[in-house]
N, CA, C, O and the ligand as a Tripos MOL2 file, in Angstrom:
@<TRIPOS>MOLECULE
protein
  261   259    66     0     0
PROTEIN
NO_CHARGES

@<TRIPOS>ATOM
      1 N         149.9710   74.2450   79.1350 N.3       1 MET1
      2 CA        148.5440   74.5410   79.0020 C.3       1 MET1
      3 C         147.9890   74.9860   80.3470 C.2       1 MET1
      4 O         148.2620   74.3730   81.3790 O.2       1 MET1
      5 N         147.2370   76.0160   80.3210 N.am      2 ARG2
      6 CA        146.6970   76.5550   81.5640 C.3       2 ARG2
      7 C         145.1860   76.4750   81.5460 C.2       2 ARG2
      8 O         144.5350   76.7060   80.5270 O.2       2 ARG2
      9 N         144.6530   76.1420   82.7040 N.am      3 LEU3
     10 CA        143.2020   76.0660   82.8550 C.3       3 LEU3
     11 C         142.6450   77.4720   83.0460 C.2       3 LEU3
     12 O         143.0840   78.2230   83.9170 O.2       3 LEU3
     13 N         141.6850   77.7980   82.2260 N.am      4 HIS4
     14 CA        141.0640   79.1080   82.3710 C.3       4 HIS4
     15 C         140.0290   79.0750   83.4910 C.2       4 HIS4
     16 O         139.1680   78.1970   83.5220 O.2       4 HIS4
     17 N         140.1160   80.0110   84.3860 N.am      5 THR5
     18 CA        139.1010   80.1320   85.4250 C.3       5 THR5
     19 C         138.6810   81.5790   85.5510 C.2       5 THR5
     20 O         139.3720   82.4870   85.0900 O.2       5 THR5
     21 N         137.5520   81.7770   86.1750 N.am      6 ASP6
     22 CA        137.0780   83.1230   86.4200 C.3       6 ASP6
     23 C         137.3780   83.5440   87.8610 C.2       6 ASP6
     24 O         136.6170   84.2880   88.4800 O.2       6 ASP6
     25 N         138.4870   83.0570   88.3670 N.am      7 THR7
     26 CA        138.8960   83.4040   89.7210 C.3       7 THR7
     27 C         139.0620   84.9130   89.8520 C.2       7 THR7
     28 O         139.7540   85.5420   89.0510 O.2       7 THR7
     29 N         138.4310   85.4800   90.8540 N.am      8 PRO8
     30 CA        138.6510   86.9130   91.0850 C.3       8 PRO8
     31 C         140.1310   87.2090   91.2400 C.2       8 PRO8
     32 O         140.8220   86.5270   91.9970 O.2       8 PRO8
     33 N         140.6230   88.2080   90.5380 N.am      9 ARG9
     34 CA        142.0460   88.4630   90.4430 C.3       9 ARG9
     35 C         142.6770   88.8370   91.7790 C.2       9 ARG9
     36 O         143.8500   88.5480   92.0120 O.2       9 ARG9
     37 N         141.9190   89.4690   92.6450 N.am     10 ASN10
     38 CA        142.5080   89.9480   93.8940 C.3      10 ASN10
     39 C         142.2600   89.0150   95.0730 C.2      10 ASN10
     40 O         142.5130   89.3890   96.2190 O.2      10 ASN10
     41 N         141.7690   87.8120   94.8090 N.am     11 SER11
     42 CA        141.5670   86.8690   95.9060 C.3      11 SER11
     43 C         142.7900   85.9780   96.0680 C.2      11 SER11
     44 O         143.3640   85.5120   95.0840 O.2      11 SER11
     45 N         143.1750   85.7490   97.2880 N.am     12 ALA12
     46 CA        144.2690   84.8170   97.5350 C.3      12 ALA12
     47 C         143.8360   83.4130   97.1370 C.2      12 ALA12
     48 O         142.6720   83.0470   97.3060 O.2      12 ALA12
     49 N         144.7590   82.6340   96.6140 N.am     13 PHE13
     50 CA        144.4130   81.3130   96.1100 C.3      13 PHE13
     51 C         143.8730   80.4090   97.2050 C.2      13 PHE13
     52 O         142.8930   79.6960   96.9890 O.2      13 PHE13
     53 N         144.4940   80.4250   98.3740 N.am     14 LYS14
     54 CA        144.0420   79.5790   99.4830 C.3      14 LYS14
     55 C         142.6230   79.9420   99.9020 C.2      14 LYS14
     56 O         141.7880   79.0740  100.1580 O.2      14 LYS14
     57 N         142.3770   81.2140   99.9640 N.am     15 ARG15
     58 CA        141.0580   81.6790  100.3570 C.3      15 ARG15
     59 C         140.0280   81.2700   99.3080 C.2      15 ARG15
     60 O         138.8960   80.9190   99.6390 O.2      15 ARG15
     61 N         140.4260   81.3170   98.0590 N.am     16 TYR16
     62 CA        139.5430   80.9160   96.9750 C.3      16 TYR16
     63 C         139.1480   79.4470   97.1190 C.2      16 TYR16
     64 O         137.9900   79.0840   96.9100 O.2      16 TYR16
     65 N         140.1040   78.6210   97.4740 N.am     17 LEU17
     66 CA        139.8150   77.1990   97.6280 C.3      17 LEU17
     67 C         138.8750   76.9400   98.7990 C.2      17 LEU17
     68 O         137.9960   76.0830   98.7210 O.2      17 LEU17
     69 N         139.0670   77.6840   99.8800 N.am     18 ALA18
     70 CA        138.2610   77.4620  101.0700 C.3      18 ALA18
     71 C         136.8200   77.8960  100.8300 C.2      18 ALA18
     72 O         135.8860   77.1490  101.1210 O.2      18 ALA18
     73 N         136.6470   79.0720  100.3130 N.am     19 SER19
     74 CA        135.3210   79.5970  100.0840 C.3      19 SER19
     75 C         135.4180   80.7620   99.1150 C.2      19 SER19
     76 O         135.9040   81.8340   99.4780 O.2      19 SER19
     77 N         134.9600   80.5630   97.8820 N.am     20 PRO20
     78 CA        135.0840   81.6290   96.8890 C.3      20 PRO20
     79 C         134.2420   82.8400   97.2610 C.2      20 PRO20
     80 O         133.2070   82.7230   97.9170 O.2      20 PRO20
     81 N         134.7020   83.9870   96.8340 N.am     21 ALA21
     82 CA        133.9700   85.2240   97.0960 C.3      21 ALA21
     83 C         133.2950   85.7030   95.8230 C.2      21 ALA21
     84 O         133.7800   85.4680   94.7170 O.2      21 ALA21
     85 N         132.1850   86.3700   95.9980 N.am     22 CYS22
     86 CA        131.4850   86.9700   94.8710 C.3      22 CYS22
     87 C         132.4140   87.9750   94.1830 C.2      22 CYS22
     88 O         132.9730   88.8480   94.8480 O.2      22 CYS22
     89 N         132.5860   87.8630   92.8590 N.am     23 PRO23
     90 CA        133.4650   88.8010   92.1510 C.3      23 PRO23
     91 C         132.8940   90.2150   92.0970 C.2      23 PRO23
     92 O         133.6000   91.1580   91.7400 O.2      23 PRO23
     93 N         131.6380   90.3620   92.4440 N.am     24 TYR24
     94 CA        130.9900   91.6740   92.3390 C.3      24 TYR24
     95 C         130.9750   92.4210   93.6730 C.2      24 TYR24
     96 O         131.3050   93.6060   93.7290 O.2      24 TYR24
     97 N         130.5880   91.7180   94.7570 N.am     25 CYS25
     98 CA        130.4650   92.4180   96.0450 C.3      25 CYS25
     99 C         131.3790   91.8310   97.1080 C.2      25 CYS25
    100 O         131.4140   92.3190   98.2380 O.2      25 CYS25
    101 N         132.1280   90.7730   96.7500 N.am     26 LYS26
    102 CA        133.1100   90.1510   97.6460 C.3      26 LYS26
    103 C         132.4960   89.3930   98.8310 C.2      26 LYS26
    104 O         133.2000   89.0240   99.7710 O.2      26 LYS26
    105 N         131.1920   89.1690   98.7760 N.am     27 GLU27
    106 CA        130.5790   88.3390   99.8080 C.3      27 GLU27
    107 C         131.0170   86.8940   99.6070 C.2      27 GLU27
    108 O         131.2530   86.4730   98.4750 O.2      27 GLU27
    109 N         131.1280   86.1290  100.6920 N.am     28 MET28
    110 CA        131.4660   84.7250  100.5910 C.3      28 MET28
    111 C         130.3200   83.9430   99.9580 C.2      28 MET28
    112 O         129.1510   84.1660  100.2740 O.2      28 MET28
    113 N         130.6720   83.0250   99.0600 N.am     29 LEU29
    114 CA        129.6700   82.1630   98.4460 C.3      29 LEU29
    115 C         129.6900   80.8300   99.1780 C.2      29 LEU29
    116 O         130.7490   80.2240   99.3380 O.2      29 LEU29
    117 N         128.5450   80.3780   99.6140 N.am     30 LEU30
    118 CA        128.4850   79.2100  100.4890 C.3      30 LEU30
    119 C         128.4650   77.8950   99.7320 C.2      30 LEU30
    120 O         129.2270   76.9850  100.0590 O.2      30 LEU30
    121 N         127.6220   77.7790   98.7410 N.am     31 ALA31
    122 CA        127.5160   76.5360   97.9840 C.3      31 ALA31
    123 C         127.0770   76.8350   96.5650 C.2      31 ALA31
    124 O         126.2370   77.7070   96.3450 O.2      31 ALA31
    125 N         127.6370   76.1200   95.5990 N.am     32 PRO32
    126 CA        127.2420   76.3620   94.2130 C.3      32 PRO32
    127 C         125.7820   75.9840   93.9880 C.2      32 PRO32
    128 O         125.3030   75.0020   94.5540 O.2      32 PRO32
    129 N         125.0740   76.7510   93.1710 N.am     33 MET33
    130 CA        123.6870   76.4190   92.8730 C.3      33 MET33
    131 C         123.6270   75.2890   91.8610 C.2      33 MET33
    132 O         122.6160   74.5990   91.7390 O.2      33 MET33
    133 N         124.7330   75.1070   91.1320 N.am     34 LEU34
    134 CA        124.7870   74.0410   90.1370 C.3      34 LEU34
    135 C         126.2420   73.6450   89.9150 C.2      34 LEU34
    136 O         127.1210   74.5030   89.8330 O.2      34 LEU34
    137 N         126.4920   72.3330   89.8190 N.am     35 SER35
    138 CA        127.8150   71.8440   89.4720 C.3      35 SER35
    139 C         127.6790   70.8910   88.3020 C.2      35 SER35
    140 O         126.7940   70.0360   88.2970 O.2      35 SER35
    141 N         128.5420   71.0280   87.3170 N.am     36 GLU36
    142 CA        128.4630   70.1410   86.1680 C.3      36 GLU36
    143 C         129.8400   69.6250   85.7950 C.2      36 GLU36
    144 O         130.8530   70.3010   85.9760 O.2      36 GLU36
    145 N         129.8480   68.4130   85.2720 N.am     37 LEU37
    146 CA        131.0860   67.8100   84.7960 C.3      37 LEU37
    147 C         131.1850   68.0810   83.2980 C.2      37 LEU37
    148 O         130.2860   67.7320   82.5320 O.2      37 LEU37
    149 N         132.2840   68.7070   82.8900 N.am     38 VAL38
    150 CA        132.4510   69.1050   81.4950 C.3      38 VAL38
    151 C         133.5030   68.2280   80.8330 C.2      38 VAL38
    152 O         134.6740   68.2570   81.2120 O.2      38 VAL38
    153 N         133.0810   67.4520   79.8470 N.am     39 ASP39
    154 CA        133.9810   66.5820   79.0840 C.3      39 ASP39
    155 C         134.7640   65.6080   79.9640 C.2      39 ASP39
    156 O         135.8060   65.0980   79.5540 O.2      39 ASP39
    157 N         134.2640   65.3530   81.1670 N.am     40 GLY40
    158 CA        134.9010   64.3970   82.0520 C.3      40 GLY40
    159 C         136.2080   64.8660   82.6670 C.2      40 GLY40
    160 O         136.8560   64.1040   83.3840 O.2      40 GLY40
    161 N         136.6080   66.1020   82.4020 N.am     41 VAL41
    162 CA        137.9070   66.5640   82.8920 C.3      41 VAL41
    163 C         137.8180   67.8540   83.6920 C.2      41 VAL41
    164 O         138.8210   68.3410   84.2140 O.2      41 VAL41
    165 N         136.6310   68.3940   83.7850 N.am     42 GLU42
    166 CA        136.5080   69.6910   84.4360 C.3      42 GLU42
    167 C         135.1800   69.7690   85.1800 C.2      42 GLU42
    168 O         134.1320   69.4050   84.6470 O.2      42 GLU42
    169 N         135.2420   70.2490   86.4200 N.am     43 ILE43
    170 CA        134.0050   70.4980   87.1560 C.3      43 ILE43
    171 C         133.7540   71.9990   87.1420 C.2      43 ILE43
    172 O         134.6250   72.7950   87.4930 O.2      43 ILE43
    173 N         132.5550   72.3650   86.7340 N.am     44 ARG44
    174 CA        132.2110   73.7780   86.6520 C.3      44 ARG44
    175 C         131.1370   74.0820   87.6820 C.2      44 ARG44
    176 O         130.0570   73.4920   87.6640 O.2      44 ARG44
    177 N         131.4410   75.0000   88.5720 N.am     45 HIS45
    178 CA        130.4800   75.4020   89.5950 C.3      45 HIS45
    179 C         129.8400   76.7270   89.2040 C.2      45 HIS45
    180 O         130.5220   77.6910   88.8580 O.2      45 HIS45
    181 N         128.5230   76.7480   89.2680 N.am     46 HIS46
    182 CA        127.7940   77.9920   89.0080 C.3      46 HIS46
    183 C         127.3300   78.5500   90.3480 C.2      46 HIS46
    184 O         126.6700   77.8670   91.1300 O.2      46 HIS46
    185 N         127.6900   79.8040   90.5940 N.am     47 TRP47
    186 CA        127.3880   80.4180   91.8810 C.3      47 TRP47
    187 C         126.3850   81.5460   91.7030 C.2      47 TRP47
    188 O         126.4420   82.3040   90.7340 O.2      47 TRP47
    189 N         125.4730   81.6410   92.6480 N.am     48 SER48
    190 CA        124.5500   82.7680   92.6640 C.3      48 SER48
    191 C         124.6920   83.4690   94.0150 C.2      48 SER48
    192 O         124.4490   82.8670   95.0600 O.2      48 SER48
    193 N         125.0810   84.7230   93.9880 N.am     49 CYS49
    194 CA        125.3340   85.4510   95.2170 C.3      49 CYS49
    195 C         124.0220   85.8430   95.8930 C.2      49 CYS49
    196 O         123.1370   86.4350   95.2750 O.2      49 CYS49
    197 N         123.9190   85.5010   97.1650 N.am     50 GLU50
    198 CA        122.6990   85.8410   97.8950 C.3      50 GLU50
    199 C         122.6620   87.3210   98.2520 C.2      50 GLU50
    200 O         121.6020   87.8740   98.5470 O.2      50 GLU50
    201 N         123.8080   87.9450   98.2240 N.am     51 SER51
    202 CA        123.8840   89.3430   98.6260 C.3      51 SER51
    203 C         123.4890   90.2860   97.4830 C.2      51 SER51
    204 O         122.6520   91.1700   97.6680 O.2      51 SER51
    205 N         124.0980   90.0950   96.2880 N.am     52 CYS52
    206 CA        123.8480   91.0330   95.1850 C.3      52 CYS52
    207 C         123.1600   90.3660   94.0040 C.2      52 CYS52
    208 O         122.7600   91.0440   93.0580 O.2      52 CYS52
    209 N         123.0160   89.0340   94.0490 N.am     53 GLY53
    210 CA        122.3480   88.3350   92.9530 C.3      53 GLY53
    211 C         123.2410   88.0580   91.7630 C.2      53 GLY53
    212 O         122.7850   87.5190   90.7540 O.2      53 GLY53
    213 N         124.5190   88.4230   91.8700 N.am     54 GLY54
    214 CA        125.4560   88.2100   90.7750 C.3      54 GLY54
    215 C         125.7350   86.7330   90.5450 C.2      54 GLY54
    216 O         125.8220   85.9550   91.4960 O.2      54 GLY54
    217 N         125.8730   86.3530   89.2940 N.am     55 VAL55
    218 CA        126.1530   84.9620   88.9410 C.3      55 VAL55
    219 C         127.5850   84.8560   88.4350 C.2      55 VAL55
    220 O         128.0260   85.6590   87.6130 O.2      55 VAL55
    221 N         128.3070   83.8540   88.9350 N.am     56 SER56
    222 CA        129.6780   83.6450   88.4800 C.3      56 SER56
    223 C         129.9270   82.1540   88.3120 C.2      56 SER56
    224 O         129.1660   81.3250   88.8120 O.2      56 SER56
    225 N         130.9920   81.8240   87.6090 N.am     57 VAL57
    226 CA        131.3230   80.4350   87.3300 C.3      57 VAL57
    227 C         132.7810   80.1940   87.6640 C.2      57 VAL57
    228 O         133.6430   81.0010   87.3160 O.2      57 VAL57
    229 N         133.0650   79.0800   88.3410 N.am     58 THR58
    230 CA        134.4460   78.6850   88.5770 C.3      58 THR58
    231 C         134.6540   77.2930   88.0090 C.2      58 THR58
    232 O         133.7140   76.5020   87.9290 O.2      58 THR58
    233 N         135.8850   76.9940   87.6150 N.am     59 SER59
    234 CA        136.1980   75.6890   87.0440 C.3      59 SER59
    235 C         137.3190   75.0230   87.8050 C.2      59 SER59
    236 O         138.2600   75.6780   88.2560 O.2      59 SER59
    237 N         137.2110   73.7140   87.9430 N.am     60 LEU60
    238 CA        138.2600   72.9370   88.5910 C.3      60 LEU60
    239 C         138.6260   71.7660   87.6960 C.2      60 LEU60
    240 O         137.7490   71.1070   87.1370 O.2      60 LEU60
    241 N         139.9000   71.5110   87.5610 N.am     61 ALA61
    242 CA        140.3450   70.3600   86.7930 C.3      61 ALA61
    243 C         140.1050   69.0980   87.6170 C.2      61 ALA61
    244 O         140.2900   69.0950   88.8340 O.2      61 ALA61
    245 N         139.6920   68.0330   86.9440 N.am     62 VAL62
    246 CA        139.4600   66.7580   87.6140 C.3      62 VAL62
    247 C         140.6400   65.8440   87.3660 C.2      62 VAL62
    248 O         141.0400   65.6250   86.2230 O.2      62 VAL62
    249 N         141.1970   65.3090   88.4480 N.am     63 MET63
    250 CA        142.2850   64.3500   88.3120 C.3      63 MET63
    251 C         141.6770   62.9660   88.1720 C.2      63 MET63
    252 O         140.9710   62.5000   89.0660 O.2      63 MET63
    253 N         141.9480   62.3090   87.0560 N.am     64 THR64
    254 CA        141.2760   61.0520   86.7720 C.3      64 THR64
    255 C         142.1310   59.8400   87.0910 C.2      64 THR64
    256 O         141.7440   58.7160   86.7720 O.2      64 THR64
    257 N         143.2900   60.0420   87.7160 N.am     65 HIS65
    258 CA        144.1190   58.9020   88.0380 C.3      65 HIS65
    259 C         144.6620   58.9830   89.4540 C.2      65 HIS65
    260 O         145.3890   58.0900   89.8890 O.2      65 HIS65
    261 ZN        127.6130   89.4300   95.3140 Zn       66 ZN66
@<TRIPOS>BOND
     1     1     2 1
     2     2     3 1
     3     3     4 2
     4     3     5 am
     5     5     6 1
     6     6     7 1
     7     7     8 2
     8     7     9 am
     9     9    10 1
    10    10    11 1
    11    11    12 2
    12    11    13 am
    13    13    14 1
    14    14    15 1
    15    15    16 2
    16    15    17 am
    17    17    18 1
    18    18    19 1
    19    19    20 2
    20    19    21 am
    21    21    22 1
    22    22    23 1
    23    23    24 2
    24    23    25 am
    25    25    26 1
    26    26    27 1
    27    27    28 2
    28    27    29 am
    29    29    30 1
    30    30    31 1
    31    31    32 2
    32    31    33 am
    33    33    34 1
    34    34    35 1
    35    35    36 2
    36    35    37 am
    37    37    38 1
    38    38    39 1
    39    39    40 2
    40    39    41 am
    41    41    42 1
    42    42    43 1
    43    43    44 2
    44    43    45 am
    45    45    46 1
    46    46    47 1
    47    47    48 2
    48    47    49 am
    49    49    50 1
    50    50    51 1
    51    51    52 2
    52    51    53 am
    53    53    54 1
    54    54    55 1
    55    55    56 2
    56    55    57 am
    57    57    58 1
    58    58    59 1
    59    59    60 2
    60    59    61 am
    61    61    62 1
    62    62    63 1
    63    63    64 2
    64    63    65 am
    65    65    66 1
    66    66    67 1
    67    67    68 2
    68    67    69 am
    69    69    70 1
    70    70    71 1
    71    71    72 2
    72    71    73 am
    73    73    74 1
    74    74    75 1
    75    75    76 2
    76    75    77 am
    77    77    78 1
    78    78    79 1
    79    79    80 2
    80    79    81 am
    81    81    82 1
    82    82    83 1
    83    83    84 2
    84    83    85 am
    85    85    86 1
    86    86    87 1
    87    87    88 2
    88    87    89 am
    89    89    90 1
    90    90    91 1
    91    91    92 2
    92    91    93 am
    93    93    94 1
    94    94    95 1
    95    95    96 2
    96    95    97 am
    97    97    98 1
    98    98    99 1
    99    99   100 2
   100    99   101 am
   101   101   102 1
   102   102   103 1
   103   103   104 2
   104   103   105 am
   105   105   106 1
   106   106   107 1
   107   107   108 2
   108   107   109 am
   109   109   110 1
   110   110   111 1
   111   111   112 2
   112   111   113 am
   113   113   114 1
   114   114   115 1
   115   115   116 2
   116   115   117 am
   117   117   118 1
   118   118   119 1
   119   119   120 2
   120   119   121 am
   121   121   122 1
   122   122   123 1
   123   123   124 2
   124   123   125 am
   125   125   126 1
   126   126   127 1
   127   127   128 2
   128   127   129 am
   129   129   130 1
   130   130   131 1
   131   131   132 2
   132   131   133 am
   133   133   134 1
   134   134   135 1
   135   135   136 2
   136   135   137 am
   137   137   138 1
   138   138   139 1
   139   139   140 2
   140   139   141 am
   141   141   142 1
   142   142   143 1
   143   143   144 2
   144   143   145 am
   145   145   146 1
   146   146   147 1
   147   147   148 2
   148   147   149 am
   149   149   150 1
   150   150   151 1
   151   151   152 2
   152   151   153 am
   153   153   154 1
   154   154   155 1
   155   155   156 2
   156   155   157 am
   157   157   158 1
   158   158   159 1
   159   159   160 2
   160   159   161 am
   161   161   162 1
   162   162   163 1
   163   163   164 2
   164   163   165 am
   165   165   166 1
   166   166   167 1
   167   167   168 2
   168   167   169 am
   169   169   170 1
   170   170   171 1
   171   171   172 2
   172   171   173 am
   173   173   174 1
   174   174   175 1
   175   175   176 2
   176   175   177 am
   177   177   178 1
   178   178   179 1
   179   179   180 2
   180   179   181 am
   181   181   182 1
   182   182   183 1
   183   183   184 2
   184   183   185 am
   185   185   186 1
   186   186   187 1
   187   187   188 2
   188   187   189 am
   189   189   190 1
   190   190   191 1
   191   191   192 2
   192   191   193 am
   193   193   194 1
   194   194   195 1
   195   195   196 2
   196   195   197 am
   197   197   198 1
   198   198   199 1
   199   199   200 2
   200   199   201 am
   201   201   202 1
   202   202   203 1
   203   203   204 2
   204   203   205 am
   205   205   206 1
   206   206   207 1
   207   207   208 2
   208   207   209 am
   209   209   210 1
   210   210   211 1
   211   211   212 2
   212   211   213 am
   213   213   214 1
   214   214   215 1
   215   215   216 2
   216   215   217 am
   217   217   218 1
   218   218   219 1
   219   219   220 2
   220   219   221 am
   221   221   222 1
   222   222   223 1
   223   223   224 2
   224   223   225 am
   225   225   226 1
   226   226   227 1
   227   227   228 2
   228   227   229 am
   229   229   230 1
   230   230   231 1
   231   231   232 2
   232   231   233 am
   233   233   234 1
   234   234   235 1
   235   235   236 2
   236   235   237 am
   237   237   238 1
   238   238   239 1
   239   239   240 2
   240   239   241 am
   241   241   242 1
   242   242   243 1
   243   243   244 2
   244   243   245 am
   245   245   246 1
   246   246   247 1
   247   247   248 2
   248   247   249 am
   249   249   250 1
   250   250   251 1
   251   251   252 2
   252   251   253 am
   253   253   254 1
   254   254   255 1
   255   255   256 2
   256   255   257 am
   257   257   258 1
   258   258   259 1
   259   259   260 2
@<TRIPOS>SUBSTRUCTURE
     1 MET1         2 RESIDUE 1 A MET
     2 ARG2         6 RESIDUE 1 A ARG
     3 LEU3        10 RESIDUE 1 A LEU
     4 HIS4        14 RESIDUE 1 A HIS
     5 THR5        18 RESIDUE 1 A THR
     6 ASP6        22 RESIDUE 1 A ASP
     7 THR7        26 RESIDUE 1 A THR
     8 PRO8        30 RESIDUE 1 A PRO
     9 ARG9        34 RESIDUE 1 A ARG
    10 ASN10       38 RESIDUE 1 A ASN
    11 SER11       42 RESIDUE 1 A SER
    12 ALA12       46 RESIDUE 1 A ALA
    13 PHE13       50 RESIDUE 1 A PHE
    14 LYS14       54 RESIDUE 1 A LYS
    15 ARG15       58 RESIDUE 1 A ARG
    16 TYR16       62 RESIDUE 1 A TYR
    17 LEU17       66 RESIDUE 1 A LEU
    18 ALA18       70 RESIDUE 1 A ALA
    19 SER19       74 RESIDUE 1 A SER
    20 PRO20       78 RESIDUE 1 A PRO
    21 ALA21       82 RESIDUE 1 A ALA
    22 CYS22       86 RESIDUE 1 A CYS
    23 PRO23       90 RESIDUE 1 A PRO
    24 TYR24       94 RESIDUE 1 A TYR
    25 CYS25       98 RESIDUE 1 A CYS
    26 LYS26      102 RESIDUE 1 A LYS
    27 GLU27      106 RESIDUE 1 A GLU
    28 MET28      110 RESIDUE 1 A MET
    29 LEU29      114 RESIDUE 1 A LEU
    30 LEU30      118 RESIDUE 1 A LEU
    31 ALA31      122 RESIDUE 1 A ALA
    32 PRO32      126 RESIDUE 1 A PRO
    33 MET33      130 RESIDUE 1 A MET
    34 LEU34      134 RESIDUE 1 A LEU
    35 SER35      138 RESIDUE 1 A SER
    36 GLU36      142 RESIDUE 1 A GLU
    37 LEU37      146 RESIDUE 1 A LEU
    38 VAL38      150 RESIDUE 1 A VAL
    39 ASP39      154 RESIDUE 1 A ASP
    40 GLY40      158 RESIDUE 1 A GLY
    41 VAL41      162 RESIDUE 1 A VAL
    42 GLU42      166 RESIDUE 1 A GLU
    43 ILE43      170 RESIDUE 1 A ILE
    44 ARG44      174 RESIDUE 1 A ARG
    45 HIS45      178 RESIDUE 1 A HIS
    46 HIS46      182 RESIDUE 1 A HIS
    47 TRP47      186 RESIDUE 1 A TRP
    48 SER48      190 RESIDUE 1 A SER
    49 CYS49      194 RESIDUE 1 A CYS
    50 GLU50      198 RESIDUE 1 A GLU
    51 SER51      202 RESIDUE 1 A SER
    52 CYS52      206 RESIDUE 1 A CYS
    53 GLY53      210 RESIDUE 1 A GLY
    54 GLY54      214 RESIDUE 1 A GLY
    55 VAL55      218 RESIDUE 1 A VAL
    56 SER56      222 RESIDUE 1 A SER
    57 VAL57      226 RESIDUE 1 A VAL
    58 THR58      230 RESIDUE 1 A THR
    59 SER59      234 RESIDUE 1 A SER
    60 LEU60      238 RESIDUE 1 A LEU
    61 ALA61      242 RESIDUE 1 A ALA
    62 VAL62      246 RESIDUE 1 A VAL
    63 MET63      250 RESIDUE 1 A MET
    64 THR64      254 RESIDUE 1 A THR
    65 HIS65      258 RESIDUE 1 A HIS
    66 ZN66       261 GROUP 0 **** ****
């Protein structure tokens, strides 16, 4: 089973973890405007780009043990 994410396809994984980039203009996103816990197993970050105003969502699996 694979976790679906909206990770930009051309971003390196390490770079994505450090600081995600806007999928539209590639500007660095500093902090999510909203983070939510989904079903207790997934954290979903909502990002709003200050450069182009584009909104994107990333998901992270939560390790519960
Ligand atoms: Zn942008």
